[in-house]
C-alpha positions as CSV (number, residue, x, y, z in Angstrom):
1,M,31.4,13.3,4.7
2,E,29.2,14.8,2.4
3,L,27.9,18.5,3.0
4,F,24.5,17.6,2.4
5,D,24.8,14.0,4.7
6,E,25.2,15.8,7.9
7,G,21.5,15.2,9.9
8,K,20.2,12.3,6.9
9,N,19.5,9.6,9.9
10,S,18.4,12.1,12.0
11,I,15.3,13.2,9.4
12,S,14.4,9.2,8.6
13,P,10.6,9.0,8.4
14,L,8.8,8.1,11.3
15,A,7.7,4.6,9.7
16,D,11.5,3.5,9.2
17,A,12.6,4.8,12.8
18,M,9.7,2.4,13.9
19,R,9.8,-0.5,11.2
20,P,10.3,-3.8,13.3
21,E,13.6,-5.9,12.9
22,T,12.6,-9.1,14.3
23,L,9.2,-11.3,14.2
24,D,9.0,-10.2,17.6
25,D,8.5,-6.8,17.0
26,F,6.2,-7.4,13.9
27,F,2.4,-6.4,14.2
28,G,-0.1,-8.3,13.1
29,Q,-0.3,-11.3,10.5
30,E,-0.6,-13.7,13.4
31,H,-2.7,-16.3,10.8
32,I,1.2,-16.4,9.1
33,V,3.9,-15.6,11.3
34,G,2.3,-16.2,14.6
35,K,4.0,-18.7,17.4
36,G,4.2,-21.9,15.7
37,R,2.7,-21.2,11.9
38,L,4.6,-22.4,9.1
39,L,6.2,-19.0,8.0
40,R,7.9,-18.1,11.4
41,R,9.0,-21.6,11.7
42,A,10.5,-21.3,8.2
43,I,12.3,-18.1,8.7
44,Q,13.7,-19.0,12.2
45,A,14.9,-22.3,11.1
46,D,16.4,-20.4,8.3
47,Q,14.8,-23.1,5.5
48,L,13.0,-20.8,3.4
49,S,11.7,-21.4,-0.4
50,S,10.4,-19.1,-2.7
51,L,7.8,-17.1,-1.3
52,I,5.0,-14.4,-2.5
53,F,3.3,-11.9,-0.4
54,Y,0.5,-10.0,-1.1
55,G,-1.8,-7.3,0.5
56,P,-2.9,-4.2,0.8
57,P,-0.3,-1.1,1.1
58,G,0.6,-1.0,4.6
59,T,0.4,-4.4,6.0
60,G,4.1,-5.1,6.6
61,K,5.0,-7.0,3.1
62,T,8.2,-5.3,2.5
63,T,9.0,-5.3,6.3
64,L,8.6,-8.9,6.5
65,A,11.1,-9.2,3.8
66,R,13.5,-7.1,5.7
67,I,13.0,-9.1,8.6
68,I,13.6,-12.2,6.4
69,A,17.1,-10.6,5.5
70,N,18.1,-10.1,9.1
71,T,17.5,-13.2,10.3
72,T,18.2,-15.5,7.8
73,S,22.2,-16.4,6.7
74,S,21.4,-16.0,3.2
75,Y,22.7,-13.0,1.2
76,F,19.3,-10.7,0.6
77,I,19.2,-8.6,-2.9
78,S,16.6,-6.2,-2.6
79,I,15.1,-5.0,-6.0
80,N,11.8,-2.9,-6.7
81,A,10.3,-3.6,-9.9
82,V,9.0,-0.3,-10.6
83,L,12.5,1.3,-10.7
84,S,14.4,-1.8,-12.4
85,G,14.3,-4.3,-15.5
86,V,16.2,-6.9,-16.9
87,K,20.0,-5.5,-16.5
88,E,19.0,-5.8,-12.7
89,I,17.9,-9.1,-12.8
90,R,20.8,-10.3,-14.8
91,D,23.3,-8.7,-11.9
92,A,21.3,-10.3,-9.1
93,I,21.7,-13.6,-11.2
94,E,25.0,-13.1,-11.4
95,D,25.6,-12.2,-8.1
96,A,24.0,-15.1,-6.6
97,K,25.5,-17.6,-8.9
98,K,29.1,-16.5,-7.8
99,R,27.8,-16.5,-3.9
100,R,26.7,-20.2,-4.6
101,D,29.4,-21.5,-6.4
102,F,32.2,-19.5,-4.9
103,Y,31.2,-19.6,-1.1
104,G,28.3,-22.0,-0.9
105,K,26.0,-18.9,0.4
106,R,22.4,-18.7,-0.4
107,T,20.7,-15.7,-2.0
108,I,17.4,-14.3,-1.6
109,L,16.0,-12.0,-4.5
110,F,13.2,-9.9,-2.8
111,V,11.5,-7.9,-5.7
112,D,9.1,-5.3,-4.4
113,E,5.9,-4.6,-6.6
114,V,6.6,-8.1,-8.5
115,H,3.5,-7.4,-10.3
116,R,4.5,-4.6,-12.4
117,W,7.1,-6.4,-14.1
118,N,6.0,-7.8,-17.5
119,K,5.7,-11.6,-18.3
120,A,9.0,-11.7,-20.2
121,Q,10.6,-10.0,-16.9
122,Q,9.0,-12.3,-14.5
123,D,10.2,-15.1,-17.0
124,A,13.6,-14.2,-16.3
125,L,13.5,-15.4,-13.2
126,L,12.0,-19.1,-13.6
127,P,15.4,-21.0,-14.7
128,W,17.1,-19.6,-11.3
129,V,14.0,-20.0,-8.9
130,E,14.2,-23.3,-10.3
131,N,17.6,-24.7,-10.0
132,G,18.5,-22.7,-6.8
133,T,20.2,-20.1,-7.6
134,F,18.3,-18.0,-5.5
135,I,15.4,-18.1,-3.6
136,F,12.6,-15.9,-4.6
137,I,10.3,-13.6,-2.4
138,G,7.9,-11.3,-4.5
139,A,5.3,-8.8,-2.7
140,T,2.4,-7.2,-4.4
141,T,-0.8,-5.2,-3.8
142,E,-2.3,-7.1,-6.5
143,N,-3.9,-10.8,-6.3
144,P,-0.7,-12.9,-7.5
145,Y,-2.9,-15.7,-9.1
146,F,-4.0,-13.0,-12.1
147,E,-1.0,-10.5,-11.8
148,V,2.0,-12.5,-11.3
149,N,3.3,-15.3,-14.1
150,S,1.6,-18.6,-12.9
151,A,4.6,-20.4,-13.4
152,L,6.4,-18.4,-10.6
153,V,3.1,-18.4,-8.6
154,S,3.3,-22.4,-9.1
155,R,6.9,-22.6,-7.4
156,S,6.3,-20.3,-4.6
157,R,4.1,-20.7,-1.0
158,V,1.8,-17.5,-1.4
159,F,0.8,-15.4,1.8
160,Q,-1.8,-13.0,2.1
161,L,-1.5,-10.3,4.2
162,L,-4.4,-8.5,6.0
163,P,-5.0,-5.1,6.9
164,L,-3.9,-4.4,10.5
165,T,-6.8,-4.7,13.2
166,K,-7.5,-1.9,15.7
167,E,-5.4,-3.8,18.1
168,D,-2.4,-4.0,16.1
169,L,-2.5,-0.4,15.4
170,K,-2.9,0.2,19.4
171,K,0.1,-1.7,20.0
172,A,2.4,-0.2,17.2
173,A,1.4,3.2,18.5
174,L,2.1,2.6,22.0
175,K,5.8,1.5,21.0
176,A,6.0,4.8,19.0
177,I,5.4,6.9,22.0
178,S,7.5,4.9,24.2
């Protein structure tokens, strides 16, 4: 154990401690993950196609991706577009190809803040999305129809996440204090 690692878990941000891990614990977004909704059914059946989540900060885009990671049998790779580039894309592609070819396992590549990548970086994903090397999930605060490569958008289901309602926030607050 490292000298400065002690206590690291006990001082994690409240948002991380409260972050839902299942669809049943997820607040808001009933229009896309409510009972019987398409995305909920796809997640529960482990039959996902490429997805793009967009909406304002704090609406659950990254949390929803983490719930997918917890729920599906696919291997999950997470990349933040602000902190990564072509090297990380290549590494993820190689990893996904090995898992598919050697183990028959699907890979989900989650790219947070995907709108921050330039066209060339987004283009680098296309052949691998098309041939099924991985399932792409992108998250963005920007409208993907303007800020994400149109070819990538056309190969993905796009879901808009809305600001949480007062009722959703009340449920979250009650859970936090219980």
